[in-house]
C-alpha beads as a LAMMPS data file, in Angstrom:
LAMMPS data file: protein, C-alpha beads

47 atoms
46 bonds

1 atom types
1 bond types

-500.0 500.0 xlo xhi
-500.0 500.0 ylo yhi
-500.0 500.0 zlo zhi

Masses

1 110.0

Atoms # bond

1 1 1 0.000 0.000 0.000
2 1 1 1.410 3.361 -0.990
3 1 1 1.731 6.333 1.309
4 1 1 -0.980 8.222 -0.556
5 1 1 -3.550 5.429 -0.208
6 1 1 -2.659 5.027 3.480
7 1 1 -3.258 8.728 4.057
8 1 1 -6.596 8.621 2.204
9 1 1 -7.715 5.599 4.224
10 1 1 -6.791 7.301 7.505
11 1 1 -8.622 10.474 6.505
12 1 1 -11.732 8.529 5.511
13 1 1 -11.814 6.924 8.962
14 1 1 -11.166 10.309 10.595
15 1 1 -14.065 11.858 8.671
16 1 1 -16.362 8.965 9.627
17 1 1 -15.592 9.622 13.295
18 1 1 -16.170 13.350 12.796
19 1 1 -19.542 12.670 11.135
20 1 1 -20.603 10.527 14.092
21 1 1 -19.639 13.317 16.494
22 1 1 -21.570 15.943 14.553
23 1 1 -24.589 13.709 13.857
24 1 1 -24.218 13.690 10.082
25 1 1 -23.791 9.956 9.576
26 1 1 -26.898 9.611 7.397
27 1 1 -25.716 12.241 4.936
28 1 1 -22.258 10.688 4.740
29 1 1 -23.560 7.158 4.196
30 1 1 -26.012 8.394 1.572
31 1 1 -23.309 10.221 -0.347
32 1 1 -20.981 7.223 -0.191
33 1 1 -23.696 4.865 -1.503
34 1 1 -24.625 7.313 -4.257
35 1 1 -20.979 7.691 -5.253
36 1 1 -20.440 3.936 -5.437
37 1 1 -23.592 3.472 -7.525
38 1 1 -22.520 6.256 -9.879
39 1 1 -19.055 4.727 -10.220
40 1 1 -20.502 1.307 -11.063
41 1 1 -22.858 2.714 -13.678
42 1 1 -20.081 4.798 -15.239
43 1 1 -17.851 1.715 -15.410
44 1 1 -20.594 -0.232 -17.187
45 1 1 -21.250 2.663 -19.545
46 1 1 -17.617 3.111 -20.623
47 1 1 -16.513 -0.504 -20.520

Bonds

1 1 1 2
2 1 2 3
3 1 3 4
4 1 4 5
5 1 5 6
6 1 6 7
7 1 7 8
8 1 8 9
9 1 9 10
10 1 10 11
11 1 11 12
12 1 12 13
13 1 13 14
14 1 14 15
15 1 15 16
16 1 16 17
17 1 17 18
18 1 18 19
19 1 19 20
20 1 20 21
21 1 21 22
22 1 22 23
23 1 23 24
24 1 24 25
25 1 25 26
26 1 26 27
27 1 27 28
28 1 28 29
29 1 29 30
30 1 30 31
31 1 31 32
32 1 32 33
33 1 33 34
34 1 34 35
35 1 35 36
36 1 36 37
37 1 37 38
38 1 38 39
39 1 39 40
40 1 40 41
41 1 41 42
42 1 42 43
43 1 43 44
44 1 44 45
45 1 45 46
46 1 46 47
């Protein structure tokens, strides 16, 4: 695992913890699900 991917992984966990503290977990989960769905559909479209 490269340094860049390690940093991104750590920041993603940090932001998850921050969202829990601020009560914005639903928004964060929704955006993550929407982003994954968009990525999958784009992959199928341009495959």
